[in-house]
C-alpha positions as CSV (number, residue, x, y, z in Angstrom):
1,M,-325.4,-191.1,-38.5
2,P,-325.3,-188.4,-41.2
3,A,-327.4,-185.3,-40.7
4,T,-329.1,-186.1,-44.0
5,A,-330.1,-189.7,-44.6
6,F,-328.6,-191.2,-47.7
7,P,-331.3,-192.6,-50.0
8,A,-331.6,-196.4,-50.4
9,P,-330.1,-197.6,-53.7
10,L,-332.2,-195.9,-56.3
11,R,-334.6,-197.7,-58.5
12,L,-335.2,-196.5,-62.1
13,R,-338.2,-197.1,-64.2
14,S,-336.4,-200.0,-66.0
15,F,-333.9,-201.1,-63.4
16,D,-334.4,-202.3,-59.8
17,R,-331.0,-200.8,-59.0
18,A,-329.8,-197.6,-60.8
19,R,-326.2,-198.8,-60.8
20,D,-327.2,-201.6,-63.2
21,A,-328.0,-199.1,-65.9
22,W,-324.3,-198.1,-66.2
23,P,-321.5,-200.4,-67.3
24,L,-319.2,-199.4,-64.5
25,D,-316.6,-201.8,-63.1
26,P,-318.1,-203.3,-60.0
27,D,-314.6,-203.8,-58.5
28,I,-314.1,-200.0,-58.6
29,I,-315.7,-197.4,-56.3
30,H,-316.9,-194.5,-58.5
31,L,-316.9,-191.2,-56.6
32,N,-315.7,-188.9,-59.4
33,H,-318.5,-188.6,-61.9
34,G,-317.7,-184.9,-62.3
35,S,-314.4,-185.3,-64.1
36,F,-315.2,-187.7,-67.0
37,G,-318.8,-188.7,-66.5
38,A,-320.3,-192.2,-67.0
39,V,-322.3,-193.3,-70.0
40,P,-325.4,-195.6,-69.5
41,T,-325.2,-199.0,-71.2
42,S,-328.1,-198.2,-73.5
43,V,-326.3,-195.0,-74.8
44,V,-323.1,-197.0,-75.3
45,A,-325.1,-199.5,-77.4
46,Q,-326.6,-196.7,-79.4
47,Q,-323.3,-195.1,-80.1
48,D,-321.8,-198.5,-81.0
49,A,-324.7,-199.1,-83.5
50,L,-324.0,-195.7,-85.1
51,R,-320.3,-196.5,-85.4
52,R,-321.2,-199.8,-86.9
53,R,-323.4,-198.2,-89.4
54,A,-320.7,-195.8,-90.4
55,D,-318.2,-198.7,-90.8
56,L,-320.7,-200.7,-92.9
57,S,-321.2,-197.9,-95.4
58,P,-318.8,-195.0,-95.1
59,V,-319.9,-193.4,-98.4
60,E,-323.5,-193.3,-97.2
61,W,-322.5,-192.1,-93.8
62,F,-320.1,-189.2,-94.2
63,P,-321.8,-187.2,-97.0
64,R,-325.0,-187.1,-94.9
65,I,-323.4,-186.5,-91.5
66,A,-324.3,-182.8,-91.4
67,D,-328.0,-183.7,-91.5
68,R,-327.6,-186.1,-88.7
69,V,-325.6,-183.7,-86.5
70,R,-328.1,-180.9,-87.2
71,A,-331.0,-183.2,-86.0
72,A,-329.0,-184.0,-82.9
73,R,-328.4,-180.3,-82.3
74,E,-332.0,-179.5,-82.7
75,R,-332.9,-182.1,-80.0
76,T,-330.0,-181.1,-77.6
77,A,-330.1,-177.3,-77.6
78,P,-333.4,-176.9,-75.8
79,F,-332.0,-179.0,-72.9
80,V,-329.7,-176.1,-72.0
81,G,-332.4,-173.5,-72.8
82,A,-330.9,-172.5,-76.2
83,R,-332.2,-172.3,-79.7
84,P,-330.6,-174.8,-82.2
85,E,-329.7,-172.0,-84.5
86,D,-327.6,-170.4,-81.7
87,S,-325.8,-173.7,-80.8
88,A,-322.9,-175.7,-82.2
89,F,-321.5,-179.0,-81.2
90,V,-317.9,-179.0,-80.1
91,P,-315.7,-181.8,-78.7
92,N,-315.5,-180.4,-75.2
93,A,-315.5,-177.2,-73.1
94,S,-311.8,-176.4,-73.9
95,A,-312.5,-176.6,-77.6
96,A,-315.4,-174.2,-77.3
97,A,-313.2,-171.7,-75.4
98,T,-310.5,-172.1,-78.1
99,V,-313.1,-171.3,-80.9
100,V,-314.0,-168.1,-79.1
101,Y,-310.4,-167.1,-78.3
102,N,-309.5,-167.7,-82.0
103,A,-312.2,-165.2,-83.1
104,L,-311.2,-162.4,-80.7
105,R,-309.0,-159.4,-81.6
106,L,-307.4,-157.3,-78.8
107,E,-305.2,-154.3,-78.7
108,H,-301.9,-153.9,-76.9
109,G,-302.6,-153.1,-73.3
110,D,-306.1,-154.6,-73.2
111,E,-307.0,-156.7,-70.3
112,I,-308.8,-160.1,-69.7
113,L,-310.2,-160.8,-66.3
114,V,-310.2,-164.4,-65.0
115,T,-310.7,-165.8,-61.5
116,D,-308.6,-167.9,-59.1
117,Q,-311.4,-170.5,-59.2
118,G,-311.4,-170.9,-62.9
119,Y,-310.5,-174.1,-64.8
120,G,-306.8,-174.1,-65.6
121,A,-307.0,-175.1,-69.3
122,I,-309.5,-172.3,-70.0
123,T,-307.3,-169.8,-68.2
124,M,-304.2,-170.9,-70.1
125,G,-306.2,-170.3,-73.3
126,A,-306.9,-166.8,-72.2
127,Q,-303.2,-166.3,-71.5
128,R,-302.3,-167.4,-75.0
129,L,-304.9,-165.0,-76.4
130,A,-303.4,-162.2,-74.4
131,R,-299.9,-163.0,-75.5
132,R,-300.9,-162.8,-79.2
133,F,-301.9,-159.2,-78.9
134,G,-299.7,-157.9,-76.1
135,A,-302.7,-157.8,-73.7
136,T,-302.6,-158.9,-70.0
137,V,-304.6,-161.4,-67.9
138,R,-305.5,-160.3,-64.4
139,V,-306.8,-162.7,-61.8
140,V,-309.8,-161.7,-59.6
141,E,-309.5,-163.5,-56.3
142,L,-312.8,-164.8,-55.1
143,P,-313.2,-165.8,-51.4
144,L,-314.3,-169.5,-51.1
145,L,-317.2,-168.5,-48.9
146,G,-318.0,-165.2,-50.5
147,S,-321.6,-164.4,-51.2
148,D,-322.9,-163.6,-54.6
149,D,-323.1,-160.0,-53.7
150,E,-319.5,-160.0,-52.6
151,I,-318.4,-161.6,-55.9
152,V,-320.3,-159.2,-58.0
153,E,-318.8,-156.3,-56.1
154,L,-315.3,-157.7,-56.6
155,F,-315.9,-157.7,-60.4
156,S,-317.3,-154.2,-60.2
157,D,-314.1,-153.0,-58.5
158,A,-311.9,-155.0,-60.9
159,L,-313.2,-153.5,-64.2
160,T,-311.1,-150.8,-65.7
161,P,-311.2,-149.0,-69.1
162,R,-308.7,-151.5,-70.4
163,T,-310.9,-154.5,-69.6
164,K,-312.3,-156.2,-72.7
165,L,-313.2,-159.7,-71.7
166,I,-314.3,-161.6,-68.6
167,V,-313.9,-165.4,-68.4
168,I,-316.0,-166.7,-65.6
169,D,-317.2,-170.2,-64.5
170,Q,-320.9,-170.9,-64.0
171,I,-319.9,-173.8,-61.8
172,T,-316.4,-173.8,-60.5
173,S,-314.4,-177.0,-61.0
174,P,-312.0,-176.7,-58.0
175,T,-314.5,-175.4,-55.5
176,A,-317.9,-176.8,-56.7
177,R,-320.0,-173.7,-56.3
178,V,-322.3,-171.7,-58.6
179,L,-321.2,-168.2,-59.5
180,P,-323.6,-165.3,-60.4
181,T,-322.5,-165.1,-64.0
182,A,-325.7,-163.4,-65.3
183,R,-325.2,-160.5,-62.8
184,I,-321.5,-160.2,-63.7
185,A,-322.2,-160.3,-67.4
186,E,-324.9,-157.6,-67.0
187,L,-322.4,-155.4,-65.1
188,A,-319.8,-156.0,-67.7
189,A,-322.1,-155.2,-70.6
190,E,-322.9,-151.8,-69.1
191,Q,-319.2,-151.0,-69.5
192,G,-318.8,-152.5,-72.9
193,V,-317.0,-155.6,-71.6
194,R,-317.8,-159.0,-73.1
195,T,-318.2,-162.2,-71.0
196,L,-317.4,-165.8,-71.8
197,V,-319.2,-168.2,-69.4
198,D,-317.5,-171.6,-68.8
199,G,-320.5,-173.8,-68.0
200,A,-318.6,-177.1,-68.3
201,H,-320.4,-178.6,-65.3
202,A,-323.7,-176.8,-65.8
203,P,-325.8,-178.9,-68.2
204,G,-328.1,-181.1,-66.2
205,L,-327.2,-179.4,-62.9
206,I,-328.7,-176.0,-63.7
207,P,-332.0,-176.0,-65.6
208,D,-331.7,-174.2,-68.9
209,A,-328.0,-173.6,-68.1
210,A,-327.1,-171.5,-71.2
211,A,-330.1,-169.2,-70.8
212,A,-329.4,-168.8,-67.1
213,A,-325.7,-168.0,-67.6
214,G,-326.0,-164.6,-69.3
215,G,-322.9,-163.3,-71.2
216,D,-321.9,-163.3,-74.8
217,W,-320.8,-166.9,-75.2
218,W,-321.6,-170.0,-73.1
219,F,-320.3,-173.5,-73.4
220,G,-321.0,-176.7,-71.5
221,N,-320.0,-180.3,-71.5
222,L,-322.6,-182.9,-72.1
223,H,-320.4,-185.9,-71.2
224,K,-320.5,-184.9,-67.5
225,W,-323.9,-184.8,-65.7
226,P,-326.1,-185.6,-68.8
227,C,-324.0,-188.8,-69.3
228,A,-323.5,-188.4,-73.0
229,P,-320.5,-190.0,-74.7
230,R,-317.2,-188.2,-74.1
231,G,-316.5,-185.7,-76.8
232,S,-319.8,-183.9,-76.7
233,A,-320.3,-180.3,-75.7
234,L,-322.3,-177.2,-76.9
235,L,-321.2,-173.7,-77.7
236,V,-324.1,-171.2,-77.5
237,T,-324.1,-167.6,-78.6
238,E,-326.4,-164.9,-80.0
239,T,-323.6,-162.4,-80.5
240,H,-323.7,-160.0,-83.5
241,D,-320.2,-161.2,-84.6
242,R,-320.7,-165.0,-84.3
243,E,-319.9,-165.4,-88.0
244,E,-316.3,-164.9,-86.8
245,L,-316.5,-168.3,-85.0
246,W,-315.0,-171.2,-86.9
247,P,-314.6,-174.9,-86.0
248,L,-311.2,-176.1,-85.2
249,I,-311.1,-178.1,-88.4
250,D,-311.7,-176.4,-91.8
251,S,-314.0,-178.7,-93.8
252,W,-316.4,-178.6,-96.7
253,A,-319.0,-176.6,-94.8
254,A,-316.7,-173.6,-94.4
255,H,-318.9,-171.5,-96.7
256,E,-321.9,-172.1,-94.4
257,S,-322.9,-169.7,-91.6
258,F,-322.8,-170.3,-87.9
259,P,-323.6,-172.9,-86.6
260,T,-324.1,-175.0,-89.7
261,R,-320.4,-174.9,-90.5
262,F,-319.8,-176.8,-87.3
263,D,-322.0,-179.7,-88.4
264,T,-319.4,-181.1,-90.8
265,Q,-315.9,-181.8,-89.5
266,G,-314.4,-184.2,-92.1
267,T,-314.2,-187.7,-90.8
268,I,-314.3,-187.1,-87.0
269,D,-316.4,-189.5,-85.0
270,A,-319.6,-187.5,-84.7
271,T,-321.4,-190.4,-83.0
272,T,-320.6,-188.6,-79.7
273,Y,-323.0,-185.9,-80.8
274,L,-325.6,-188.1,-82.3
275,A,-325.9,-190.2,-79.2
276,T,-326.2,-187.2,-76.9
277,P,-330.0,-186.8,-77.1
278,A,-330.4,-190.5,-76.1
279,A,-328.4,-189.8,-72.9
280,I,-330.5,-186.8,-72.0
281,D,-333.7,-188.7,-72.7
282,F,-332.5,-191.7,-70.6
283,I,-332.3,-189.6,-67.4
284,E,-335.6,-187.9,-68.1
285,S,-337.5,-191.1,-68.9
286,E,-335.9,-193.3,-66.2
287,Y,-336.1,-190.8,-63.3
288,G,-336.8,-187.2,-64.5
289,W,-334.2,-184.4,-64.5
290,Q,-335.8,-182.3,-61.8
291,G,-336.0,-185.4,-59.5
292,A,-332.4,-186.3,-60.5
293,R,-331.1,-182.9,-59.3
294,E,-333.0,-183.1,-56.1
295,T,-331.9,-186.7,-55.4
296,M,-328.2,-185.9,-56.2
297,A,-328.3,-183.0,-53.8
298,V,-329.5,-185.3,-51.0
299,M,-326.9,-187.8,-51.9
300,A,-324.1,-185.2,-52.0
301,D,-325.1,-183.8,-48.6
302,A,-325.3,-187.2,-46.9
303,G,-322.1,-188.5,-48.6
304,A,-320.2,-185.4,-47.5
305,E,-321.4,-185.9,-44.0
306,I,-320.3,-189.6,-44.0
307,I,-316.8,-188.6,-45.2
308,A,-316.4,-185.6,-43.0
309,E,-317.4,-187.7,-40.0
310,G,-314.5,-190.0,-40.9
311,F,-312.1,-187.1,-40.8
312,R,-313.4,-185.3,-37.7
313,P,-311.6,-187.3,-35.0
314,F,-308.3,-186.2,-36.6
315,A,-309.2,-182.6,-37.6
316,D,-308.6,-179.3,-35.7
317,E,-311.6,-177.8,-37.5
318,D,-314.7,-179.2,-39.2
319,P,-313.6,-180.7,-42.5
320,L,-317.0,-180.1,-44.0
321,T,-317.0,-177.0,-46.2
322,P,-320.5,-175.7,-46.8
323,L,-320.6,-173.3,-49.7
324,P,-322.9,-170.3,-50.2
325,S,-324.1,-171.5,-53.6
326,P,-323.6,-175.3,-53.8
327,V,-324.5,-177.3,-56.9
328,P,-326.8,-180.3,-56.6
329,S,-324.2,-183.0,-57.0
330,M,-320.8,-182.0,-55.6
331,R,-319.4,-181.1,-52.2
332,L,-316.0,-180.2,-50.7
333,V,-314.4,-182.0,-47.7
334,R,-311.2,-180.5,-46.5
335,L,-308.1,-182.7,-46.4
336,P,-305.5,-182.6,-43.6
337,L,-303.1,-179.7,-43.9
338,G,-300.2,-180.3,-46.3
339,L,-302.1,-182.7,-48.6
340,G,-303.2,-181.7,-52.0
341,S,-301.9,-178.2,-51.5
342,T,-301.3,-177.8,-55.3
343,R,-303.2,-179.0,-58.3
344,E,-300.4,-181.3,-59.2
345,E,-300.3,-182.8,-55.7
346,A,-304.1,-183.2,-55.7
347,D,-304.0,-185.0,-59.1
348,A,-301.2,-187.3,-57.9
349,L,-303.1,-188.2,-54.8
350,R,-306.1,-189.1,-56.9
351,M,-304.1,-191.6,-59.0
352,E,-302.2,-193.0,-56.0
353,L,-305.4,-193.8,-54.1
354,L,-307.0,-195.3,-57.2
355,D,-304.1,-197.7,-57.6
356,E,-303.9,-198.5,-53.8
357,T,-307.6,-198.6,-52.9
358,G,-309.6,-199.1,-56.0
359,V,-311.6,-195.9,-55.3
360,E,-312.0,-193.2,-58.0
361,T,-311.8,-189.8,-56.4
362,A,-311.3,-186.1,-57.2
363,F,-309.0,-183.9,-55.1
364,T,-308.7,-180.2,-55.7
365,S,-306.6,-177.4,-54.4
366,F,-307.5,-173.8,-53.6
367,R,-305.1,-171.3,-52.1
368,G,-302.8,-174.0,-50.8
369,I,-305.5,-176.1,-49.2
370,G,-306.5,-179.6,-50.5
371,Y,-310.1,-180.8,-50.7
372,F,-311.8,-184.0,-51.6
373,R,-314.5,-183.0,-54.2
374,L,-317.1,-185.7,-54.0
375,S,-319.5,-186.3,-56.8
376,A,-322.9,-188.1,-56.8
377,H,-325.0,-189.3,-59.6
378,L,-328.1,-191.6,-59.7
379,Y,-325.9,-194.7,-59.5
380,S,-324.2,-193.5,-56.3
381,E,-324.9,-195.5,-53.1
382,S,-324.0,-194.9,-49.4
383,S,-321.6,-197.9,-49.5
384,D,-319.5,-195.9,-52.0
385,F,-318.9,-193.2,-49.5
386,E,-318.4,-195.6,-46.7
387,A,-315.8,-197.4,-48.8
388,F,-313.9,-194.0,-49.1
389,V,-313.9,-193.8,-45.3
390,D,-312.7,-197.4,-44.9
391,R,-310.1,-197.5,-47.7
392,C,-309.0,-193.9,-48.4
393,I,-309.0,-192.1,-45.1
394,P,-306.5,-194.4,-43.5
395,Q,-304.2,-193.8,-46.5
396,I,-304.7,-190.1,-46.4
397,L,-304.0,-189.9,-42.6
398,Q,-300.9,-192.0,-43.1
399,R,-299.6,-189.6,-45.7
400,A,-300.4,-186.7,-43.4
401,G,-298.5,-188.4,-40.5
402,I,-301.6,-188.1,-38.2
403,R,-302.7,-191.5,-36.8
404,P,-302.4,-195.2,-37.6
405,A,-304.7,-196.4,-40.3
406,S,-306.4,-198.8,-38.0
407,S,-308.0,-196.0,-36.1
408,V,-310.6,-195.2,-38.7
409,T,-314.0,-196.8,-38.7
410,V,-317.4,-196.2,-40.2
411,S,-320.2,-195.6,-37.7
């Protein structure tokens, strides 16, 4: 039995079974909320109604879109502890990073610090920024089990007179842990270094995520844990030079100041932004955000134990990887050696197992070691994690050449 009991299938205020609130395929096991999220049925319906309204009267819809986006921004920004006037909607975290990178100017020989636990697309953007100006990108290697104090000390040691920018994750994507971004940003500011905080996973998991992050710029995805439609994220900043930030599309609001110029983006489908407050309100009204974080933490602990127990008879060391600063909803379970040792191999394993077993998973790689990164949301049930043991572990062991698939059972 798991050390932490898995809750019975959750009941929401309007649903006897939480899973019924999401239009997820019942023939698929959903264990990877963290990558692409899942949108509740009521929010899908609201977005569909907004799209329908735009299609019925485009000339009424688009000239007034800025007012609608501003209203959605005013409702959404407080959820991450930000003021609406400091917040701009963007399509996703990578778009937010690109907006910031496009505004920065470096000198030849300047330096950007990133980490080996950062999100690849954001790091690639930093590398492009460096190439434009003849600057360099240096990787700060963070130990998987390093304490917050150790991580801050590593950044203190890494800063040099050439360092101009730190790019740091609030919650790491490959390793599912919280980093002390506010402390790092404070340390950096003392030396005149600016900090860009990647909070892609933070909204919903960290209360007032933008306010808690510190730094000069913060961004976070709303399609992940808040369950908004995909294509909704916030960029938040109070910096003195934020008027240098421009949306990725030049449109008729280009003469407006930040963040108003982001409210009009031609004919993009802004219904992703407009439906975001409904997603945030859905979780609050049906269960409560504080309760959701607490429940997801219990689910993640119990689910990780269920899966780790399935691997233990075949492992030389405990596959469960407890982290110093875990997030409420995600955990790591180590794969057999040789599997998922690179990001490409981990991604390939994800799709192979989906095709073969009907289980949606996330596998990550850190320093040549592969991990199963489990995710839990309110719709998760113990049977989902047991299905991983029954369906996926035999396939994983077979790929590792360890034991026949028939040897795995769920206790």
